[in-house]
C-alpha positions, 0 to 999 in steps of 0.5 A: 510478504516484503515491505514493497509488496505491502507498499504496492497493496497500500498504493492500490487501496482506497486509503488516502494520505489525507485520511492520516490512517492509524496503523490498524487502518493501514493493516486493514487496507493492505489486507483488503487490497490484496483480497480485492485485487487477487494478491500481490500481482494484482496490486503490482498491476494496479500500480503499473497502471496508475504510473502509466495513467497518472505518473505525476500523482503516482510517485508521491503516493508511492512514497507515502505508501512506502513510508506507511508500509515500513511502519506497518512492517515494524509494527508486525515485527514488534507484535511477533 
């Protein structure tokens, strides 16, 4: 799974930036979001919908999701 797909899943999750999530919470949120939304395509659809409805909120959330997804990818690479 690519970093961008993880970011979309995190974006579509219930996790909030104000939660200051741990790496474990980020991984769990990504996994749950993918399951609930039917995979990467469902997460991408949720991202697109949010950008259409609330673009002023979507851009900062995606920056947050990309930063955390990058951190999650690094953690997975180190664990492998």
